[in-house]
N, C-alpha and C positions, 0 to 999 in steps of 0.2 A: 502493500501501497503507499510506502514511502521511496525518497528519493535514491537513487544510487548516490554514493558519498563521494564518490571523485566528480562527478554529475555534480553534485551540489557545492563543491568546493569550487567548482571552476566556474560557475554562475557567483558565487559571492567573492571571489578573488576580481572578478570581472569588476566586478560592480563598485567590489574598495580603489581599487586602480583607478578608476574613472573619476573619484570623488577625492583621493588620497595623494595624486601623482607627484603633486608638488610638498606635499605636508599638509599637517593642520595650521595655519600661522597663529587662528587666532586661540585655540587650545595652548600650543606651545610657546605662546607667549603672555597666558593670561593663567596659568593653569600647573603652580609645583607639580613636579614627574612623582612626589607619593602621596599627592590626596588621593583616597579613594573614596569610589560613591556606587550610591544603586541608583540603578536605571528600569521604572518601570513601565512598560506599556499598558495604555489603559484607552478601551473603546471610549469617543466620543462623542457615539452614536450607535442604535442595535448591527449587530453584525452578527456573521458566524466565523466563528475566529478561525485562523485558519497562517500555518507559517513558523509555530514556534520552535522548533530545529532552525527554521532561517536565521531567527533573530538570535537564538544561543552560536550558531555558526559564525555567525557575521562578528562577535567580538570575542572568539577562540583565535579566530583569523588572527584578530590582532592583538591580541595578549593572551595564551594558550593558560595562562593558571585561571581566567575570567570565571566566573560562575555562576551557575543557572538553576534558575526553579521557573517549574512553569506552573502556575495559576491555575490554565484554563485547558483543556482539551483538544486542539484543533475537531474541527466541525460540529462545535457546540456554541449554542446560539446566545449570546449576552446578551443582557443589556446596556444601556449609554452610563458610564462609571465604573465598568467591572474590570480589576485590574486583568493582565493576559500573562504576561513572563515579565518576570524581572533577570536582571543579569547585575551581578556582584564583581567591579574589577577597577584599576585606578580611572580618575576621571576623565583622563586624556583620554583610556581607550572607550570609555562608555559616548565621552562627545564626538569620537573620531569614528565611532560607528551607529550614532544615532538615524542621521540619516539615510545611509542602507539600508540599515535595520525595518527602518519604519519602511523607504521608498518598498522594499518587497514587500513584507508583512503586510501593506495594505490595500496591494493591488494583487497577492493572493485571498486575501479576507471577503477581499470586494468582489472577486470573482467568486468564492464560495458561497459568499452569500443571494447572489444573484442565483445560482443551480439552486441554492434550496427552493428559491420562489418559482422558479419553474417547475422543480419537482414537487413543490405544495400545489401546484395550478393542476394536477394531472387529477382526473373524477376518480372519486373514490375507488377503490379496490381494483386502477387499472392494473394491466399488467405492460406498456409500453413504458420502456425505456427513452429517458431523455440523455441524447449523447452531447456531447461537445464537436467543434472542427478541428481541421489544422488550423484557422483563423487566427493565430496568437501571438505574440508577441515575439517579432523575432529574439533571440538567445535565453525567453524565458519560459519556454513551452512544458519545460517538464513540472515547474512551479507549479503553474497553470493548470495541465491536467490532473496535477495533484489536489488539488482547489477546486477543481471539477469534482473530484467525487468526495472531497470533503463536504461537498456543498449536496452529496446524495445524488446525485448524475451519473453517469457512465463515459469515455472515453471513446473514441472513434480510432482509427488506425494514426500514431504520430508521429509516422512518417511513409516518407515517398516508398519507401522498402520494406515496409511491414507487411502490405494487404496489396492485391490486385485490384485496382478500383479504378473501371472503364467509364471517363466519363467524354462529354459530348466531342469533343475534340480528338481523342481517341478514335471514337464509331467514324471521326470524318476521313482522321490519317487511315486508318485499317480497311475502310472501306461498306465499312457498313456493322452493323451490331452481332451478326454470326460468324463474320470473320472477325473481328475481334473477340469475341470470344473463346473460339476455337486455337485464336495463336496462345491466349495468354491459358489456356486448357495445356496448350501442348508445352509450355515453357516455363511453368510456374512452378512451384514445388507443388507436393503434392498435399502440403498442410495446408495451400491456402485457398482459401474462397474464393469464386470470383463476385465482385459485386460490377453493374451495369445501371447506369445513369438513363432514365424514360422521362422523357417530356408529354408522351400522350400514352391513350389504352393502346394504341396500334405499337406503340413502341414496346408499350411493355408485356404484348404476345412474343414480339419477335424476341424477346427476350426469356424471355418465361422457354420459347422451342429453343431454344440456344442452350438451356439449361443453365443459366446463369444463378449462383447460391444466393444470392442478393439482391435485391433491385431500389434503387434508391427512386422516388416519385420523384421530381424538382417542379415545383412550384403547383403544385393538383391544388386544385379547390376541398375542402371538404366531402362532397358531392362527387366528384371523382374518382377522390382517394376511399370512398367506401367503394366505388365499386370495384376500382382497382382489389383490394384486397377481399371481396366477393371470386375476382378471378383468380385470384393468387392463392388463396388461403391454404394449406400444406404444403405447394408448393416450392415457395422459396418464402425466401426472412424479407421483409419488407418494410423500407425505410423512407419515410419523408422530410425531406429539405425546402428550403427556399422560403421566406419571406413570411414562415410563422412566428408571432408573435405570443406573448406572456397572457395577450386577451385571445389571441384563437386556437390557444395551443389547449384547452379544451375539446372543443368542436372537433384539430383530428385525432386527438386520444379516442375521443368516443367511435371512432370510426374500426377499433382495434388493431390497425397498424403497430407492429412490431416496435417500431423504432422509430423518435423524430431526434435531427440532429438541430442543433443551433448552431449559429456560428457568432449569435449576437454570446453566449455565456463567455467567449472571451475576447471577443473585439469590441465590448461593448460596455464591459461591466465595467462600472465608477468604484475609484479605489474608495476605499472604506476607513471612516474617520476614526484614525489612531494615534496617539500622544503618544511622548515618553515621559515622566515623571521622574527629576532628578533628586537624588539626597545625596548628601554628603553623609558620610561617617567618621566617626572619631576612632 
């Protein structure tokens, strides 16, 4: 469920390097090196907490002896004023890492909060999965995908090499749905499912005839989607995508479609409001 340490460290180091490539003139000029402090991340608005280990790792990369206290588990919804995580280190290290730690965890908590909102909009008892897409912030995909899971939603493929997904331009380049699926079946690993994007019921029938394992129904109305579900039930996994909002999601889920993918979970999630409260230690 978590992020591989080498991936996490690469993201954290890149973020710190961006902010500290020339040092921290303010902290070094005003704070004695021996002063110790604690920094507590506090929710300034209701949110789903996400990123405790990222918060911890930012300060550990600056000061290996830094200590960390998790006050709220990832995936837990909290109200305004809730303390989330606490770090204890030299005051310089806390100040140097503050913005990097907050930038990352505000982003992650924002994604987790929006994902939770979409999941909670599903009709009661619905078996439809809400998933993300590859429309992520460059360099932060691993964090955002984790945040989606903390929000209760699911992940789509994480890279172009993770699954076969034949989209409209692949179909054009291959000369049609049937030859595209045939080529994918011939060349892809036996462990890979083959997904095909379609834009009409006619293309749905072509994808079914070609033996696609998963069919993405792009920009279908709920009414047309319901007919697609009726035609394809038991023959392929169906995914609805394209223009589905929080307001329209219940109608799409009510069709019985297997998956609804929503790019907005990552590309349009607002940052959560989190602040760092500093306290000096004697």
